[in-house]
N, C-alpha and C positions, 0 to 999 in steps of 0.2 A: 617488537611489541607483540604480545600474544592476545588475540582477539577472538571473541565468539559472537557470531551473528545468527539470529534466530528469525526465520520467516515463517509465519504460521497463520493459518485460517481455520475454519471449523472442521475441515476434513483432512488437512495435510500439514506437515511441518518439515522444514529443512534447516539443519544446523550446519554452519560453516565455521570451522576452526582454522584460523590463519595465524601464521608467524612470518618472520622475515624470510624463511627458507622453505616453507611448506604450507599446503592448504588441504584440508580434509573436509569432505561433505558427507553428511548423513541425512537420509530422508525417510519419512514414514507416513503411511496413509492410515489415519485413525479408523479402526474397524468397529468401534462402539462409541457412540457419541454421548454417553452419559458422563457427568462430571467426574465421578470416582474412577471411571474407566479411562478418561483422559489422563488422569494423574498416574494411574498404573502404567499406561502405555508410554508416557513421557519418562517415567522412572526407568523402564526397561530400555528405552532408547539411549538415555544418558549412560546407563550401565554398559550397553553395547559399544557406545562411542568412547567410553572411558573418560567421560566429562564430569562425572559426579565428584563433588567435593574438590573441584579444581579451582584455582585462582587465575583470573584473567585481568589484563590491563584494562580491557574494555569489553563489556557485554551489552549488546544492543538488540532489541527485539522490535520487529515490525508485525503488527497485528492487522490483518485485512478482514474487513467486514463490510457488508453492503450499506448499513445504516450509519452514515457519516454526514455531517453538515458543518458549514463554516458560519460563524457570526462575528461581527466586529468586536474588537476588544473593548471599545468604549461603552458598549451596552451589556457586557458580560460581567457577572459576578460568580464567585465560586459556588454559591448556593443555588444558582438558578440554571445550572446545566441540565437538570432533569426537566425543567419547564421548557427550555428551548427544544430539547429532544422530542418531547411529546407534541409540541406545536408542529414539528416537521413530520413526525412519523405516526402520531396518533396513539398507537398501542402502548399500553402500560408496560414498563420495564422496571425491575427492581433498581432502586437508587444505587446500590453497590455495583450495578452492571453498567452504569453510565460514567464515562471518563471523558477527559478533555485534555488537549495539548495547547498550550499557549505558544503561538508563533509570534514572538515579540516584534521582530524586525518587520514583519508583514502587517502587524496590527490586527490580527485575526486569531480566533480560537476554533479549533477543530473539536467538535463534540461527537461522541460515537459510543456505540455499544461494545463493551469489552467484558467477556465472561468473568465472573467472580473467581472461578476455579483457576483461570490462567493468571490473573493478577496475583492471587495468593501464592500459587505454585511457583512462579518464576521469581517473584520478589523474595521468597523464602530461600530458594535454591541459590540465587545470585543477588545478594543484598545491594550491590552497586549497579544493578542493571538499569539501563535506559529503555523504557517501554513507551512506544508511540504507535499511533495508527499509521498504516502504510501511506495514507494520503498526506499526513504531516511530513513524513520522510521525503516523499517525492516532491512536495512543494518546496521544501528547503533545498533539495537537490537542484530543482529547476532554477531557483532564484540565487543560488550560490555563485553563479557566473553571469557575466554580462552578455546580452544577446540583442540584436536588432531585428532579426527575422522572427517569424512565428515558431514557437516551440510547443509541441504537443506530446504528452506522455500518456500512454494507455497501459493499464495492467488488467489482464483478463483472468477472472476466476470462474469457478463453476456457478453458472446462473447469474452472474453480475460482473460488471467491470467498472473501473475508475477512469475518469477522463480529466486531465489537467491541461490547461492551455495557458501559455505565457506569451506576452506581447510587450516589446520594448522594456525589458527588464522588470516587468510587473506581472503578477498573477491576474489573468483575464477571466478565467473560468475554472470551476472545479465542481464535479458532481459524480454520483454513482448511478448506474442504470442496471436494471435487470434485463435479461435476454433469454431467448430460447434457441434461436437460430443465429447463424453468422450474419444474416441480412439485418437482424435487429441491431447488432453492433454497428454495422455499416451505416444504417439509417441514423442512429443517434449521433455518431461522429460527424456525418455529413450535414445533418440538420443544425448541429451546434456551430460548426464552422460557417455555415451559411448565415445563421442568425447573427453571428459576430462579424459578418462581412469580411471573412478571411480567405474566401476563395480567390484564386488567381494570384495570391501573394507568395513570396518566397518563404519557405519554412522547412522545418524538420519534424518528423513524427517518429517517435520510438515506441515500439510495442513489445510488451513482455507478457508471456503466459505465466500465470501464477502456478502454485503447487497443485498438481492433480489434473491439469488441463491436457486434453488429448493432443498427441503429437501431430503437428502439421497445421493446427488451427491458426497460429500466428501467421504462418506463411500464406495461408489461404486469405486471411484478412488483408494482408499487405498487398497481395495480387489484386484483390477487389478494389481497394482504395487507389492503388496506382493506376487502375484502368479507368478511373473517373476523370474525364477530360479537365474538369476544374482543378484537379489536384496535380497537374503536370509539373507545377513549379515546386512541389513538395518533395523532399527526400524522405522516403518512408522505409524504415529499417527495423529489424528485429534486434532487441537488446535484452538477452536473458539475465543480465547482471544489473538491470536498472535499479531494482530495490536494494540489492547487495551494495551497489556503489553509493546509494543514498545513505545506507547505514554507516558507510565509512566516515560520514561527517559527524558522527556521534563520538565525541572525545571527552 
């Protein structure tokens, strides 16, 4: 099976082409953040990677952005995604930039901001593409297996991070936080676990640095968390393939 996985945020993109015998990775840091320049840079990257006009068995995209929120499926309708988004984040956003992912098995909907240029660009280049928010992918990855211990997934991006917590085969918590220093991430993670009364419990925490994050940040965070006495029963590890492995569930 020939697959293309795309991990993208507002500043960086990573393309992974996989087959049964080979895997190729292509990365790019966007130098100009205007819509038309995103398109030009993506076209240049696809040309360089020789991925233009190619056919794949599966194409899956993970978009990461700070503004993401979950609502129960039973109160959501297709036409009110913009309403829920503004209730959570206040600022006005064009309706064509608000998207949502239905997570049917979990009974929730992930509503998030997704740039119109990206939606138009990738859907035209790859008509059969599956596009979802990073949070949707990692929630499904978390709940695709049975677990009795606590499972914590963290993906760190420039200026923000996503935090996902699972307990007894269910999603217990999901949110995004902004940060300036490493201590901000540590505070939010520890405060969340304390509020959920998950200190001193057996668990596993996986941390991934997103595209464009300075080298060594994940390791520093893991050291800080592991040094907290209440976290001694947690296994805290780095997993740079967390989002990639989540995309593997898209078939």
